[in-house]
DRENVEX-166355 format. One record per residue (C-alpha): x, y, z; residue number from 1; residue in three letters. Coordinates in nm, 3 decimals, decimal comma. Each point is the difference from the previous one (the first is absolute). Layout:
<x = X&y = Y&z = Z&i = NUM&aa = ALA>
...
END
This chain:
<x = 12,320&y = -14,089&z = -6,082&i = 1&aa = MET>
<x = -0,132&y = 0,331&z = -0,178&i = 2&aa = PRO>
<x = -0,271&y = -0,040&z = -0,259&i = 3&aa = GLU>
<x = 0,069&y = 0,145&z = -0,323&i = 4&aa = GLY>
<x = -0,273&y = 0,287&z = 0,112&i = 5&aa = ASP>
<x = 0,214&y = 0,095&z = 0,238&i = 6&aa = THR>
<x = 0,366&y = 0,032&z = -0,174&i = 7&aa = VAL>
<x = -0,215&y = 0,152&z = -0,316&i = 8&aa = TRP>
<x = -0,066&y = 0,271&z = 0,279&i = 9&aa = GLN>
<x = 0,307&y = 0,031&z = 0,161&i = 10&aa = ALA>
<x = 0,187&y = 0,071&z = -0,392&i = 11&aa = ALA>
<x = -0,316&y = 0,276&z = -0,049&i = 12&aa = ARG>
<x = 0,161&y = 0,167&z = 0,362&i = 13&aa = ARG>
<x = 0,349&y = -0,019&z = -0,123&i = 14&aa = LEU>
<x = -0,073&y = 0,063&z = -0,361&i = 15&aa = HIS>
<x = -0,147&y = 0,354&z = 0,114&i = 16&aa = GLU>
<x = 0,268&y = 0,029&z = 0,226&i = 17&aa = ALA>
<x = 0,251&y = -0,022&z = -0,224&i = 18&aa = LEU>
<x = -0,027&y = -0,026&z = -0,361&i = 19&aa = ALA>
<x = 0,105&y = 0,314&z = -0,187&i = 20&aa = GLY>
<x = 0,215&y = 0,111&z = 0,278&i = 21&aa = GLU>
<x = 0,364&y = 0,010&z = 0,038&i = 22&aa = VAL>
<x = 0,192&y = -0,254&z = 0,290&i = 23&aa = LEU>
<x = 0,112&y = 0,200&z = 0,289&i = 24&aa = THR>
<x = 0,087&y = -0,235&z = 0,222&i = 25&aa = ARG>
<x = 0,081&y = -0,348&z = -0,060&i = 26&aa = SER>
<x = 0,074&y = -0,274&z = 0,288&i = 27&aa = ASP>
<x = -0,009&y = -0,352&z = -0,055&i = 28&aa = LEU>
<x = 0,013&y = -0,237&z = 0,336&i = 29&aa = ARG>
<x = 0,109&y = -0,292&z = -0,138&i = 30&aa = VAL>
<x = 0,392&y = -0,106&z = -0,060&i = 31&aa = PRO>
<x = 0,030&y = -0,089&z = -0,315&i = 32&aa = ARG>
<x = -0,168&y = 0,357&z = -0,049&i = 33&aa = TYR>
<x = 0,168&y = 0,163&z = 0,247&i = 34&aa = ALA>
<x = 0,194&y = 0,241&z = -0,238&i = 35&aa = THR>
<x = -0,247&y = 0,082&z = -0,251&i = 36&aa = VAL>
<x = -0,133&y = 0,321&z = -0,078&i = 37&aa = ASP>
<x = -0,266&y = 0,110&z = -0,238&i = 38&aa = LEU>
<x = -0,056&y = 0,385&z = 0,099&i = 39&aa = THR>
<x = -0,023&y = 0,209&z = -0,322&i = 40&aa = ARG>
<x = -0,185&y = -0,255&z = -0,151&i = 41&aa = ARG>
<x = -0,362&y = 0,072&z = -0,092&i = 42&aa = ALA>
<x = -0,225&y = -0,245&z = 0,099&i = 43&aa = VAL>
<x = -0,166&y = -0,143&z = -0,305&i = 44&aa = MET>
<x = -0,304&y = -0,199&z = 0,123&i = 45&aa = ASP>
<x = -0,143&y = -0,225&z = 0,293&i = 46&aa = VAL>
<x = -0,208&y = -0,270&z = -0,142&i = 47&aa = THR>
<x = -0,089&y = -0,341&z = 0,144&i = 48&aa = ALA>
<x = 0,085&y = -0,341&z = -0,154&i = 49&aa = ARG>
<x = -0,277&y = -0,255&z = 0,196&i = 50&aa = GLY>
<x = 0,171&y = 0,029&z = 0,375&i = 51&aa = LYS>
<x = 0,297&y = 0,176&z = -0,112&i = 52&aa = HIS>
<x = 0,088&y = 0,347&z = -0,039&i = 53&aa = LEU>
<x = 0,208&y = 0,110&z = -0,246&i = 54&aa = MET>
<x = 0,191&y = 0,386&z = 0,044&i = 55&aa = THR>
<x = 0,150&y = 0,096&z = -0,323&i = 56&aa = ARG>
<x = 0,263&y = 0,303&z = 0,039&i = 57&aa = VAL>
<x = 0,172&y = 0,159&z = -0,294&i = 58&aa = GLU>
<x = 0,326&y = -0,152&z = -0,086&i = 59&aa = GLY>
<x = -0,200&y = -0,356&z = -0,115&i = 60&aa = GLY>
<x = -0,023&y = -0,072&z = 0,398&i = 61&aa = LEU>
<x = -0,247&y = -0,225&z = 0,142&i = 62&aa = THR>
<x = -0,064&y = -0,030&z = 0,392&i = 63&aa = LEU>
<x = -0,167&y = -0,316&z = 0,048&i = 64&aa = HIS>
<x = -0,190&y = -0,008&z = 0,304&i = 65&aa = SER>
<x = -0,252&y = -0,276&z = 0,152&i = 66&aa = HIS>
<x = -0,191&y = 0,056&z = 0,328&i = 67&aa = LEU>
<x = -0,097&y = -0,376&z = 0,081&i = 68&aa = LYS>
<x = -0,101&y = -0,040&z = 0,340&i = 69&aa = MET>
<x = 0,129&y = 0,296&z = 0,143&i = 70&aa = GLU>
<x = 0,137&y = 0,282&z = -0,184&i = 71&aa = GLY>
<x = -0,156&y = 0,343&z = -0,064&i = 72&aa = ALA>
<x = 0,101&y = 0,324&z = -0,181&i = 73&aa = TRP>
<x = -0,108&y = 0,311&z = 0,151&i = 74&aa = LYS>
<x = 0,010&y = 0,378&z = -0,129&i = 75&aa = VAL>
<x = 0,066&y = 0,231&z = 0,259&i = 76&aa = PHE>
<x = 0,022&y = 0,414&z = -0,078&i = 77&aa = ALA>
<x = 0,330&y = 0,106&z = 0,028&i = 78&aa = ASN>
<x = 0,052&y = 0,183&z = 0,355&i = 79&aa = GLY>
<x = -0,278&y = -0,246&z = 0,139&i = 80&aa = ARG>
<x = 0,121&y = -0,302&z = 0,232&i = 81&aa = ARG>
<x = 0,001&y = -0,374&z = -0,139&i = 82&aa = TRP>
<x = -0,235&y = -0,213&z = 0,161&i = 83&aa = THR>
<x = -0,013&y = -0,349&z = -0,200&i = 84&aa = GLY>
<x = 0,228&y = -0,182&z = 0,293&i = 85&aa = GLY>
<x = 0,355&y = 0,023&z = 0,154&i = 86&aa = PRO>
<x = 0,283&y = 0,124&z = -0,202&i = 87&aa = ALA>
<x = 0,180&y = -0,344&z = 0,007&i = 88&aa = HIS>
<x = -0,333&y = -0,137&z = -0,205&i = 89&aa = GLN>
<x = 0,108&y = 0,305&z = -0,316&i = 90&aa = ILE>
<x = 0,089&y = -0,165&z = -0,280&i = 91&aa = ARG>
<x = -0,037&y = 0,265&z = -0,279&i = 92&aa = ALA>
<x = -0,029&y = 0,362&z = 0,034&i = 93&aa = VAL>
<x = -0,068&y = 0,175&z = -0,337&i = 94&aa = LEU>
<x = -0,003&y = 0,405&z = -0,023&i = 95&aa = GLY>
<x = -0,155&y = 0,252&z = -0,208&i = 96&aa = VAL>
<x = -0,017&y = 0,403&z = 0,088&i = 97&aa = ALA>
<x = -0,318&y = -0,013&z = 0,216&i = 98&aa = ASP>
<x = -0,065&y = -0,359&z = 0,058&i = 99&aa = ARG>
<x = 0,204&y = -0,354&z = 0,108&i = 100&aa = THR>
<x = -0,073&y = -0,300&z = -0,041&i = 101&aa = ALA>
<x = 0,047&y = -0,298&z = 0,298&i = 102&aa = VAL>
<x = 0,033&y = -0,364&z = -0,037&i = 103&aa = GLY>
<x = -0,022&y = -0,176&z = 0,336&i = 104&aa = TYR>
<x = 0,005&y = -0,427&z = 0,002&i = 105&aa = ARG>
<x = 0,113&y = -0,043&z = -0,357&i = 106&aa = LEU>
<x = 0,037&y = -0,359&z = -0,022&i = 107&aa = PRO>
<x = 0,140&y = 0,082&z = -0,389&i = 108&aa = VAL>
<x = 0,132&y = 0,248&z = -0,095&i = 109&aa = LEU>
<x = 0,235&y = 0,002&z = -0,319&i = 110&aa = ASP>
<x = 0,174&y = 0,232&z = -0,272&i = 111&aa = LEU>
<x = -0,020&y = -0,100&z = -0,384&i = 112&aa = LEU>
<x = 0,031&y = 0,130&z = -0,349&i = 113&aa = ARG>
<x = -0,410&y = 0,087&z = -0,082&i = 114&aa = THR>
<x = 0,073&y = -0,204&z = -0,300&i = 115&aa = ALA>
<x = 0,060&y = -0,310&z = 0,213&i = 116&aa = ASP>
<x = -0,345&y = 0,026&z = 0,207&i = 117&aa = GLU>
<x = -0,059&y = -0,307&z = -0,117&i = 118&aa = SER>
<x = 0,250&y = -0,184&z = 0,181&i = 119&aa = ARG>
<x = -0,205&y = 0,062&z = 0,319&i = 120&aa = VAL>
<x = -0,360&y = 0,014&z = -0,114&i = 121&aa = VAL>
<x = 0,028&y = -0,178&z = -0,347&i = 122&aa = GLY>
<x = -0,164&y = -0,319&z = 0,143&i = 123&aa = HIS>
<x = -0,298&y = 0,151&z = 0,104&i = 124&aa = LEU>
<x = -0,333&y = -0,057&z = -0,136&i = 125&aa = GLY>
<x = -0,258&y = 0,250&z = -0,142&i = 126&aa = PRO>
<x = -0,012&y = 0,317&z = 0,168&i = 127&aa = ASP>
<x = -0,384&y = 0,031&z = 0,218&i = 128&aa = LEU>
<x = 0,085&y = 0,359&z = 0,007&i = 129&aa = LEU>
<x = 0,225&y = 0,051&z = -0,308&i = 130&aa = GLY>
<x = -0,008&y = 0,066&z = -0,409&i = 131&aa = PRO>
<x = 0,109&y = -0,351&z = -0,034&i = 132&aa = ASP>
<x = -0,330&y = -0,168&z = 0,140&i = 133&aa = TRP>
<x = -0,143&y = -0,228&z = -0,194&i = 134&aa = ASP>
<x = -0,269&y = -0,239&z = 0,156&i = 135&aa = PRO>
<x = 0,037&y = -0,308&z = -0,217&i = 136&aa = GLU>
<x = 0,373&y = -0,008&z = 0,046&i = 137&aa = ARG>
<x = -0,026&y = 0,023&z = 0,374&i = 138&aa = ALA>
<x = -0,311&y = -0,250&z = 0,039&i = 139&aa = LEU>
<x = 0,210&y = -0,238&z = -0,272&i = 140&aa = ALA>
<x = 0,304&y = -0,013&z = 0,321&i = 141&aa = ASN>
<x = -0,244&y = -0,059&z = 0,242&i = 142&aa = VAL>
<x = -0,165&y = -0,308&z = -0,181&i = 143&aa = LEU>
<x = 0,380&y = -0,124&z = -0,106&i = 144&aa = GLY>
<x = 0,024&y = -0,205&z = 0,280&i = 145&aa = ASP>
<x = -0,359&y = -0,156&z = 0,071&i = 146&aa = PRO>
<x = 0,128&y = -0,227&z = 0,310&i = 147&aa = ALA>
<x = 0,099&y = 0,303&z = 0,213&i = 148&aa = ARG>
<x = -0,262&y = 0,182&z = 0,244&i = 149&aa = PRO>
<x = -0,117&y = 0,313&z = -0,131&i = 150&aa = LEU>
<x = 0,076&y = 0,207&z = 0,278&i = 151&aa = GLY>
<x = 0,391&y = -0,058&z = -0,055&i = 152&aa = GLU>
<x = 0,001&y = 0,047&z = -0,343&i = 153&aa = ALA>
<x = -0,158&y = 0,330&z = 0,079&i = 154&aa = LEU>
<x = 0,289&y = 0,101&z = 0,205&i = 155&aa = LEU>
<x = 0,234&y = -0,080&z = -0,255&i = 156&aa = ASP>
<x = 0,121&y = 0,296&z = -0,176&i = 157&aa = GLN>
<x = 0,109&y = -0,185&z = -0,297&i = 158&aa = ARG>
<x = -0,351&y = -0,072&z = -0,094&i = 159&aa = ASN>
<x = -0,155&y = 0,367&z = 0,057&i = 160&aa = LEU>
<x = 0,152&y = 0,260&z = 0,194&i = 161&aa = ALA>
<x = -0,130&y = 0,237&z = 0,272&i = 162&aa = GLY>
<x = -0,219&y = -0,294&z = 0,232&i = 163&aa = ILE>
<x = 0,074&y = -0,036&z = 0,415&i = 164&aa = GLY>
<x = -0,095&y = -0,153&z = 0,228&i = 165&aa = ASN>
<x = -0,339&y = 0,221&z = 0,063&i = 166&aa = VAL>
<x = -0,097&y = -0,037&z = -0,381&i = 167&aa = TYR>
<x = 0,064&y = -0,425&z = -0,030&i = 168&aa = LYS>
<x = -0,252&y = 0,005&z = 0,315&i = 169&aa = SER>
<x = -0,251&y = 0,226&z = -0,139&i = 170&aa = GLU>
<x = 0,014&y = -0,107&z = -0,383&i = 171&aa = LEU>
<x = -0,029&y = -0,351&z = 0,130&i = 172&aa = CYS>
<x = -0,324&y = 0,073&z = 0,170&i = 173&aa = PHE>
<x = -0,145&y = 0,245&z = -0,276&i = 174&aa = LEU>
<x = 0,054&y = -0,345&z = -0,232&i = 175&aa = LEU>
<x = -0,157&y = -0,187&z = 0,244&i = 176&aa = GLY>
<x = 0,245&y = -0,260&z = 0,082&i = 177&aa = VAL>
<x = 0,298&y = -0,099&z = 0,224&i = 178&aa = THR>
<x = 0,319&y = 0,121&z = -0,050&i = 179&aa = PRO>
<x = 0,146&y = -0,363&z = -0,019&i = 180&aa = TRP>
<x = -0,234&y = -0,078&z = -0,275&i = 181&aa = LEU>
<x = 0,244&y = -0,119&z = -0,325&i = 182&aa = PRO>
<x = -0,077&y = 0,247&z = -0,212&i = 183&aa = VAL>
<x = -0,050&y = -0,296&z = -0,319&i = 184&aa = GLY>
<x = -0,347&y = -0,051&z = 0,207&i = 185&aa = ALA>
<x = -0,040&y = 0,360&z = 0,052&i = 186&aa = LEU>
<x = -0,364&y = 0,052&z = -0,232&i = 187&aa = PRO>
<x = 0,033&y = 0,122&z = -0,353&i = 188&aa = THR>
<x = -0,265&y = 0,310&z = 0,050&i = 189&aa = GLU>
<x = 0,230&y = 0,072&z = 0,362&i = 190&aa = ARG>
<x = 0,357&y = -0,035&z = -0,165&i = 191&aa = ALA>
<x = -0,089&y = 0,252&z = -0,278&i = 192&aa = ALA>
<x = -0,141&y = 0,224&z = 0,210&i = 193&aa = HIS>
<x = 0,295&y = 0,005&z = 0,275&i = 194&aa = LEU>
<x = 0,241&y = 0,247&z = -0,203&i = 195&aa = PRO>
<x = -0,254&y = 0,238&z = -0,072&i = 196&aa = VAL>
<x = -0,100&y = 0,002&z = 0,383&i = 197&aa = LEU>
<x = 0,364&y = 0,012&z = 0,091&i = 198&aa = ALA>
<x = 0,042&y = 0,305&z = -0,145&i = 199&aa = ARG>
<x = -0,307&y = 0,199&z = 0,084&i = 200&aa = SER>
<x = 0,064&y = -0,116&z = 0,323&i = 201&aa = LEU>
<x = 0,348&y = 0,173&z = -0,006&i = 202&aa = LEU>
<x = -0,112&y = 0,322&z = -0,231&i = 203&aa = GLU>
<x = -0,301&y = 0,064&z = 0,254&i = 204&aa = ALA>
<x = 0,241&y = -0,009&z = 0,299&i = 205&aa = ASN>
<x = 0,306&y = 0,175&z = -0,132&i = 206&aa = ARG>
<x = -0,122&y = 0,378&z = 0,079&i = 207&aa = ASP>
<x = -0,155&y = -0,116&z = 0,322&i = 208&aa = ARG>
<x = 0,197&y = 0,058&z = 0,324&i = 209&aa = PRO>
<x = -0,219&y = -0,271&z = 0,165&i = 210&aa = VAL>
<x = 0,013&y = -0,347&z = -0,226&i = 211&aa = ARG>
<x = -0,374&y = -0,116&z = -0,076&i = 212&aa = THR>
<x = -0,134&y = -0,315&z = -0,143&i = 213&aa = THR>
<x = -0,338&y = -0,003&z = 0,126&i = 214&aa = THR>
<x = -0,133&y = 0,342&z = -0,071&i = 215&aa = GLY>
<x = -0,142&y = -0,017&z = 0,327&i = 216&aa = ARG>
<x = 0,080&y = 0,346&z = 0,262&i = 217&aa = ARG>
<x = 0,185&y = -0,130&z = 0,319&i = 218&aa = GLY>
<x = -0,021&y = -0,354&z = -0,148&i = 219&aa = GLN>
<x = 0,328&y = 0,044&z = -0,297&i = 220&aa = ASP>
<x = 0,065&y = -0,387&z = 0,011&i = 221&aa = LEU>
<x = -0,168&y = -0,350&z = -0,082&i = 222&aa = PHE>
<x = 0,254&y = -0,200&z = 0,187&i = 223&aa = VAL>
<x = 0,337&y = 0,136&z = 0,035&i = 224&aa = TYR>
<x = 0,044&y = 0,045&z = 0,376&i = 225&aa = GLY>
<x = -0,325&y = -0,087&z = 0,100&i = 226&aa = ARG>
<x = 0,081&y = -0,339&z = 0,172&i = 227&aa = ALA>
<x = -0,206&y = -0,141&z = 0,202&i = 228&aa = PRO>
<x = -0,273&y = 0,287&z = -0,052&i = 229&aa = ARG>
<x = -0,329&y = -0,142&z = -0,223&i = 230&aa = PRO>
<x = 0,009&y = 0,086&z = -0,361&i = 231&aa = CYS>
<x = -0,149&y = 0,296&z = -0,155&i = 232&aa = LEU>
<x = -0,214&y = -0,277&z = -0,246&i = 233&aa = ARG>
<x = -0,102&y = -0,260&z = 0,224&i = 234&aa = CYS>
<x = 0,064&y = 0,031&z = 0,355&i = 235&aa = GLY>
<x = 0,248&y = -0,293&z = -0,010&i = 236&aa = THR>
<x = 0,300&y = 0,040&z = 0,214&i = 237&aa = SER>
<x = 0,319&y = 0,150&z = -0,275&i = 238&aa = VAL>
<x = 0,305&y = -0,270&z = 0,058&i = 239&aa = ARG>
<x = 0,353&y = 0,031&z = -0,008&i = 240&aa = LEU>
<x = 0,275&y = -0,253&z = -0,105&i = 241&aa = ALA>
<x = 0,377&y = 0,024&z = -0,157&i = 242&aa = ASP>
<x = 0,034&y = -0,021&z = -0,356&i = 243&aa = GLN>
<x = 0,357&y = -0,040&z = -0,164&i = 244&aa = GLY>
<x = 0,265&y = -0,303&z = -0,054&i = 245&aa = ASP>
<x = 0,106&y = -0,004&z = 0,265&i = 246&aa = GLY>
<x = 0,253&y = 0,236&z = -0,006&i = 247&aa = SER>
<x = -0,202&y = 0,278&z = -0,072&i = 248&aa = ARG>
<x = -0,315&y = 0,029&z = 0,230&i = 249&aa = GLU>
<x = -0,289&y = 0,247&z = -0,014&i = 250&aa = ARG>
<x = -0,288&y = 0,094&z = 0,183&i = 251&aa = PRO>
<x = -0,320&y = -0,081&z = -0,211&i = 252&aa = THR>
<x = -0,375&y = 0,079&z = 0,103&i = 253&aa = TYR>
<x = -0,289&y = -0,188&z = -0,179&i = 254&aa = TRP>
<x = -0,357&y = -0,083&z = 0,116&i = 255&aa = CYS>
<x = -0,092&y = -0,359&z = -0,028&i = 256&aa = PRO>
<x = -0,322&y = 0,061&z = -0,070&i = 257&aa = ALA>
<x = 0,006&y = 0,251&z = -0,295&i = 258&aa = CYS>
<x = 0,306&y = -0,165&z = -0,167&i = 259&aa = GLN>
<x = 0,018&y = -0,330&z = -0,112&i = 260&aa = THR>
<x = 0,257&y = -0,226&z = -0,081&i = 261&aa = GLY>
<x = 0,307&y = -0,137&z = 0,220&i = 262&aa = PRO>
<x = 0,087&y = 0,104&z = 0,357&i = 263&aa = ALA>
<x = 0,330&y = -0,040&z = 0,221&i = 264&aa = PRO>
<x = -0,017&y = -0,281&z = 0,285&i = 265&aa = GLY>
<x = -0,072&y = 0,058&z = 0,327&i = 266&aa = PRO>
<x = 0,309&y = 0,290&z = 0,111&i = 267&aa = SER>
<x = -0,284&y = 0,249&z = -0,171&i = 268&aa = ALA>
<x = -0,114&y = 0,201&z = 0,209&i = 269&aa = SER>
<x = -0,311&y = 0,242&z = 0,102&i = 270&aa = GLY>
<x = 0,266&y = 0,286&z = 0,140&i = 271&aa = GLY>
<x = 0,317&y = 0,161&z = -0,056&i = 272&aa = PRO>
<x = 0,315&y = -0,136&z = 0,077&i = 273&aa = ARG>
<x = 0,186&y = 0,245&z = -0,089&i = 274&aa = ARG>
<x = 0,033&y = 0,370&z = -0,181&i = 275&aa = ARG>
<x = -0,189&y = -0,042&z = -0,331&i = 276&aa = PRO>
<x = 0,298&y = 0,079&z = -0,290&i = 277&aa = ALA>
<x = -0,111&y = 0,151&z = -0,322&i = 278&aa = GLY>
END
């Protein structure tokens, strides 16, 4: 699943391509909206809300999309070949005078009244890259269930919106605790630093083509995707294990020497078992 900075970048690309322009092409390739025609309506703006994309058009309508694992929006100059995937993977086409935005493999695509956006994003916690960011509320949300593992609490978009697998693993590393540590056991000073650190990481990366949490050229991430390579701090092999409630497991990376707290059982691996998701 994309991180909040990735979705923010997608919203910016779409906004720059479409906002202020009148739609000359509209093709929503999902059965529910197959007959919807948005042409002759101006695009008001495109904005990210956590990991959700909201394309607002004239007449009080919002096209809501979520990329989840495989989705992507691509922008092409008119007359250029579309290269985001095969035609059968296209779910949405929005064209203006000189450019066309094409949504590939979008697992979520809804058209709703702009006044009803809360129906799809009202459950989200404070957005790390949004104007509603509230660090105190975000921290209170994370700490609201003291027994919950920190990694799971960070991924819960109802607590704070924008963290995915990458930032979950990297934040826990930078805080010096494992993702399995109950949030109630997080030392007070580290808990206070959590929302500040999370926001600073996403803000630092929202304008970068390659995400980094280390500040080191050629070594972009501390632990995510690095098992079984040595930890950049101590040289211990980075570990990999699944984390979740059993119905939704996520690959999780950590350094057993640099991070204190509980670790998973003997199924934890020193190397990749499957393609990392994030």
